[in-house]
C-alpha positions as CSV (number, residue, x, y, z in Angstrom):
1,P,272.7,58.7,25.2
2,G,272.5,59.0,21.5
3,G,275.0,59.3,18.7
4,R,277.4,56.5,19.6
5,V,276.1,53.8,17.3
6,D,274.6,54.0,13.7
7,C,271.7,51.7,14.0
8,S,271.0,52.0,10.2
9,Q,274.3,50.1,9.7
10,V,274.3,47.5,12.6
11,A,271.7,45.3,14.2
12,C,270.6,47.4,17.3
13,V,268.3,46.3,20.1
14,A,267.1,48.6,22.9
15,L,266.7,47.2,26.4
16,T,264.0,49.1,28.4
17,F,262.9,48.8,32.0
18,D,259.6,50.1,33.5
19,D,258.0,50.8,36.8
20,G,261.0,51.6,38.9
21,P,263.2,52.7,40.4
22,N,263.3,50.8,43.6
23,S,266.2,50.5,46.1
24,S,267.0,46.8,45.5
25,T,266.3,45.2,42.1
26,T,266.8,48.4,40.1
27,L,270.3,48.6,41.5
28,Q,270.9,44.9,40.6
29,V,269.9,45.7,37.0
30,V,272.2,48.7,37.0
31,N,275.1,46.7,38.3
32,A,274.6,44.0,35.7
33,L,274.5,46.5,32.9
34,N,277.5,48.4,34.2
35,S,279.5,45.2,34.5
36,Q,279.4,44.8,30.7
37,N,279.2,48.5,29.8
38,I,275.7,48.1,28.4
39,P,273.3,51.0,27.8
40,A,269.6,50.9,28.6
41,T,266.5,53.1,29.0
42,F,264.7,53.3,32.3
43,F,261.0,54.4,32.1
44,M,260.5,55.7,35.6
45,L,257.4,56.4,37.6
46,G,257.4,59.8,39.3
47,S,256.2,58.4,42.5
48,M,258.9,55.7,42.6
49,A,261.6,58.2,41.7
50,Q,260.4,60.5,44.5
51,S,260.8,57.7,46.9
52,N,264.2,56.6,45.6
53,P,266.1,59.7,44.7
54,S,269.6,58.1,45.2
55,V,268.8,55.4,42.7
56,V,267.7,58.1,40.1
57,A,271.0,59.9,40.8
58,T,273.0,56.6,40.3
59,I,271.3,56.0,36.9
60,A,271.6,59.6,35.8
61,A,275.4,59.6,36.6
62,N,275.9,57.1,33.8
63,P,275.7,58.8,30.4
64,R,275.0,55.5,28.7
65,F,271.7,55.2,30.6
66,E,268.6,57.0,29.4
67,I,265.7,58.1,31.6
68,G,262.1,58.2,30.3
69,N,258.8,59.2,31.8
70,H,256.2,56.5,32.8
71,S,253.7,58.8,34.5
72,V,253.3,59.6,38.2
73,N,251.6,56.5,39.5
74,H,250.7,54.2,36.5
75,P,247.1,54.9,35.7
76,N,245.4,53.9,32.4
77,L,245.7,57.3,30.8
78,T,242.9,56.6,28.3
79,T,240.4,56.7,31.2
80,L,241.5,60.2,32.4
81,S,240.5,63.7,31.4
82,S,242.8,65.8,29.3
83,A,243.8,67.8,32.4
84,Q,244.5,64.6,34.3
85,V,246.6,63.2,31.5
86,S,248.6,66.5,31.3
87,S,249.2,66.4,35.0
88,Q,250.5,62.8,35.0
89,I,253.0,63.7,32.3
90,T,254.1,67.1,33.4
91,S,254.3,66.2,37.1
92,A,256.4,63.1,36.5
93,T,258.6,65.1,34.1
94,A,259.2,67.7,36.7
95,T,260.2,65.1,39.3
96,L,262.5,63.2,36.9
97,T,264.2,66.4,35.7
98,R,264.7,67.7,39.2
99,L,266.2,64.4,40.4
100,S,268.2,63.5,37.4
101,G,269.2,66.8,35.9
102,R,268.2,65.3,32.5
103,R,265.8,66.7,29.9
104,I,263.0,64.1,29.5
105,T,262.1,63.4,25.9
106,L,260.6,59.9,26.0
107,F,257.2,58.8,27.4
108,R,256.0,55.3,27.9
109,P,252.2,55.1,28.7
110,P,251.3,52.7,31.4
111,Y,250.0,49.4,29.9
112,G,250.9,50.8,26.5
113,S,247.5,52.5,26.5
114,H,247.4,55.8,24.7
115,N,245.0,57.9,22.5
116,A,244.8,61.2,20.8
117,T,244.7,63.0,24.1
118,V,247.8,61.3,25.4
119,D,249.6,61.8,22.2
120,A,248.8,65.5,22.2
121,A,250.0,66.0,25.8
122,C,253.2,64.2,24.9
123,R,253.7,66.5,21.9
124,T,253.1,69.5,24.1
125,S,255.6,68.3,26.6
126,G,258.2,67.4,24.0
127,Q,258.1,63.7,24.5
128,A,257.8,60.8,22.0
129,V,255.5,57.9,22.8
130,I,257.6,54.8,23.2
131,L,256.0,51.3,23.1
132,W,257.8,48.0,22.4
133,S,258.1,45.2,19.9
134,V,259.2,42.4,22.3
135,D,257.2,41.8,25.5
136,T,259.1,39.5,27.9
137,L,256.0,39.2,30.2
138,D,258.5,39.2,33.0
139,W,255.8,40.7,35.4
140,Q,253.8,37.5,34.7
141,N,256.3,34.7,34.5
142,R,258.6,35.9,37.3
143,N,261.2,33.5,35.9
144,A,264.7,34.5,34.8
145,A,265.0,31.7,32.2
146,T,261.6,32.4,30.7
147,T,262.3,36.2,30.5
148,T,265.6,35.6,28.8
149,A,264.1,33.1,26.3
150,K,261.3,35.5,25.4
151,A,263.7,38.4,24.9
152,V,266.2,36.5,22.8
153,A,263.6,34.7,20.7
154,G,261.7,37.9,19.9
155,A,264.7,40.1,19.2
156,K,265.3,41.4,15.7
157,A,267.3,44.4,14.4
158,G,265.4,47.4,15.6
159,S,263.6,45.7,18.5
160,I,262.6,47.5,21.7
161,I,262.5,45.0,24.5
162,L,260.1,45.5,27.5
163,M,261.1,44.5,31.0
164,H,260.5,45.7,34.5
165,D,263.3,46.5,36.9
166,I,261.2,45.9,40.0
167,H,261.2,42.1,39.8
168,P,264.1,40.0,41.2
169,S,263.7,37.5,38.4
170,T,264.3,40.2,35.8
171,A,267.4,41.4,37.6
172,A,268.6,37.8,37.6
173,A,267.9,37.5,33.9
174,V,269.9,40.5,32.7
175,P,273.5,39.1,32.6
176,G,272.6,36.0,30.6
177,L,270.2,37.9,28.4
178,I,272.9,40.4,27.5
179,N,275.3,37.6,26.7
180,Q,272.8,35.8,24.4
181,L,271.8,38.9,22.5
182,R,275.4,39.8,21.9
183,A,276.2,36.3,20.8
184,K,273.6,36.7,18.1
185,G,275.3,39.8,16.9
186,F,273.1,42.5,18.4
187,V,274.4,45.8,19.5
188,L,272.6,47.0,22.6
189,V,271.7,50.7,22.7
190,T,269.3,53.2,24.3
191,V,265.9,54.0,22.7
192,S,267.2,57.3,21.4
193,E,270.2,55.7,19.8
194,L,268.0,53.1,18.2
195,L,265.5,55.6,16.8
196,G,267.8,58.4,16.0
197,A,265.7,61.4,16.7
198,P,262.3,60.4,18.0
199,V,259.6,63.0,17.3
200,A,257.5,64.4,20.2
201,G,253.9,63.0,20.1
202,R,254.8,60.3,17.6
203,T,254.4,56.6,18.6
204,Y,257.3,54.1,18.2
205,T,257.3,50.4,18.7
206,Q,260.6,49.6,17.0
207,R,263.1,51.1,14.5
208,G,261.8,51.1,11.0
């Protein structure tokens, strides 16, 4: 990931998927992306990755996919001690690195909740804090058409779109969502391609 598209010159959008991987819907998402050669960023939970190592390997085998850290087991990090926050980040990083062979440079805090303690731990671990600018609310609506409509309506050049690869409705939405975004002239990229060189400890919601 990175370096293939100049997002200062074209209208880039990053598709991101949280809370996986699992052995069913994550692979459906992967297959939908692969069928159109579309890159994406997967923010994985360490616990889910540990339970589904073959899915991690499948994602890692595609250089157009990016893997980010989403903590070990999805706590609200702002309620934890500094040591607990560090453990959530470093333990998940170790798991994801071991299973993927990738260096992990992006962190998405569960619920988007972060504070100075979380930011400092990310800076120490070499990971930028990645939030989003378009929330499809797919976890709530559980409807492919609604998820697609929210993604497409909210997308602008530089958008980071939030989805969750653990829901069947999201997997079902991906093919049509890709087609509609491309029809509007968007180039789909990873988060690192979108942002260029995200800085460890800094928070990003979109490009620009």
